[in-house]
C-alpha positions in Angstrom: 140.5 108.5 96.7 138.3 111.5 96.0 135.8 112.7 98.7 132.2 111.7 98.3 131.2 115.3 97.3 133.8 115.3 94.5 132.9 111.8 93.2 129.1 112.7 93.1 128.6 116.3 92.1 126.0 118.3 93.9 123.8 118.7 90.8 123.8 114.9 90.3 123.0 114.3 93.9 120.1 116.8 93.7 118.8 115.1 90.6 119.0 111.6 92.2 117.3 113.0 95.3 114.5 114.5 93.2 113.9 111.2 91.4 113.9 109.3 94.7 111.4 111.7 96.1 109.1 111.4 93.1 109.4 107.6 93.3 108.7 107.8 97.1 105.5 109.8 96.5 104.4 107.6 93.6 105.0 104.4 95.7 102.8 105.7 98.5 100.1 106.8 96.1 100.1 103.2 94.8 99.9 101.9 98.3 97.0 104.2 99.1 95.1 103.0 95.9 95.8 99.4 96.9 94.4 100.0 100.4 91.3 101.6 98.9 90.8 98.6 96.6 91.3 96.1 99.5 88.9 98.0 101.8 86.3 98.4 99.1 86.2 94.6 98.7 85.0 94.4 102.3 81.8 96.1 101.2 80.9 93.1 99.0 79.4 91.0 101.9 77.4 94.1 102.9 76.0 94.4 99.4 75.0 90.8 99.3 73.5 91.1 102.8 71.5 94.1 101.7 70.4 92.5 98.5 69.4 89.2 100.2 67.6 91.0 103.0 65.6 93.2 100.7 64.7 90.2 98.5 63.5 88.2 101.4 61.6 91.1 102.9 59.8 91.7 99.6 58.9 88.0 99.2 57.6 87.8 102.7 55.6 91.0 102.3 54.1 89.6 99.1 53.3 86.4 100.9 51.8 88.3 103.8 49.5 90.2 101.3 48.3 86.9 99.8 47.8 85.2 103.2 45.9 88.3 104.5 43.2 87.7 101.9 42.2 84.5 103.7 38.8 85.0 105.3 38.5 85.3 109.1 42.1 84.2 110.0 43.9 86.3 107.4 45.1 88.9 109.9 46.4 86.3 112.3 48.3 84.5 109.6 50.0 87.7 108.3 51.7 88.4 111.7 54.5 85.9 111.3 55.2 87.0 107.7 55.2 90.6 108.8 57.6 90.0 111.6 59.9 88.0 109.4 59.8 90.7 106.7 60.7 93.3 109.3 63.7 91.1 110.4 64.8 90.8 106.8 64.6 94.5 106.4 66.8 94.9 109.5 69.3 92.6 107.9 69.2 94.7 104.7 69.7 97.9 106.8 72.7 96.3 108.5 74.2 95.4 105.2 73.7 99.0 104.0 75.3 100.4 107.2 78.3 98.1 106.7 78.7 99.4 103.2 78.7 103.0 104.5 81.3 102.2 107.1 83.5 100.5 104.6 83.1 103.4 102.2 84.3 105.9 104.9 87.3 103.6 105.7 88.1 103.3 102.0 88.4 107.1 102.0 90.1 107.7 105.3 92.7 104.9 105.4 94.3 105.7 102.0 94.4 109.4 103.0 96.2 108.5 106.2 98.6 106.2 104.3 99.6 108.9 101.9 99.5 111.9 104.3 102.5 111.0 106.4 104.9 110.4 103.4 103.6 113.6 101.8 104.1 115.5 105.0 107.8 114.3 105.1 108.3 115.6 101.6 106.6 118.9 102.2 108.1 119.7 105.6 111.5 118.1 105.4 112.7 117.7 101.8 110.9 120.7 100.1 112.3 123.4 102.5 115.8 122.1 102.0 115.3 122.0 98.2 114.0 125.5 98.1 116.8 126.8 100.3 119.4 125.2 98.0 117.6 126.7 94.9 117.6 130.2 96.5 121.3 130.0 97.5 122.3 128.6 94.1 120.3 131.4 92.4 122.0 134.1 94.4 125.4 132.6 93.9 124.9 132.3 90.1 123.8 135.9 90.0 127.0 137.3 91.7 129.7 134.8 90.6 130.8 137.1 87.7 131.3 140.2 89.9 134.5 140.8 91.8 132.5 141.8 95.0 130.2 138.8 94.5 133.2 136.4 94.3 134.6 138.0 97.4 131.4 137.2 99.2 131.4 133.7 97.9 134.9 133.3 99.2 133.9 134.6 102.6 130.9 132.2 102.5 133.3 129.3 101.8 135.6 130.3 104.6 132.7 130.4 107.0 130.8 127.3 105.9 133.0 124.8 104.2 134.7 121.9 106.1 138.3 122.5 107.2 139.4 119.5 105.2 138.2 121.2 102.0 139.8 124.6 102.9 143.2 123.2 103.8 143.4 121.5 100.4 143.4 125.0 98.9 146.6 125.8 100.9 147.6 126.2 104.5 147.5 130.0 104.3 144.2 130.2 102.4 142.6 132.4 105.0 145.6 134.7 105.3 145.7 135.0 101.5 142.1 135.9 101.3 142.5 138.6 104.0 145.5 139.9 102.0 143.2 140.2 98.9 145.0 137.6 96.9 142.9 137.2 93.7 143.9 133.6 93.3 142.8 132.7 96.8 139.5 134.6 96.4 138.9 132.7 93.1 139.8 129.3 94.7 137.4 129.9 97.6 134.6 131.2 95.4 135.0 128.2 93.1 134.8 125.9 96.2 131.6 127.6 97.3 130.1 127.4 93.8 131.0 123.7 93.5 129.3 123.0 96.8 126.1 124.5 95.3 126.4 122.4 92.1 127.5 125.4 90.0 130.4 126.0 87.7 132.7 128.9 88.0 132.3 132.3 86.4 130.9 132.4 82.9 133.3 133.3 80.2 
């Protein structure tokens, strides 16, 4: 049975990983939008409260104005209406404050929901992806030069697992030290494959 790395080439694994990262970000953006929608619905009671309070306050103020025109006792009769109108305005203000709080939550909670997943992408996946791109770019630039392939072979000797190296032959390190061109090519190809690259261009 072939090793995992051989059955799933590096380039394919990179592509699958990139797609999964894009889906991960898209999913959390959708979650953030859903949270925003749910939280904004909480503002509806506040809107109704503000509307009802304002309407009652206006009606009471209008009634107070009419009662105030009653001779002699008009001022005494307006006090209950004025007090009730003030209470209704307080209710309307409470509804307005609730809407402001909900509005802030509708902004903050989605940002928090999407910030953590994006931080994972930016600080964990992206540096690894950029490092692979840099290594692959350098390897692609030097793979056609003899000195470059020797460096790639050295890199393979230093960094590839022993299981992969021994499959090239029990004396692969000794052959590389002796300058065996076939050994250098085999090691260089191993390093290039580990980066998702093909061998030298023809």
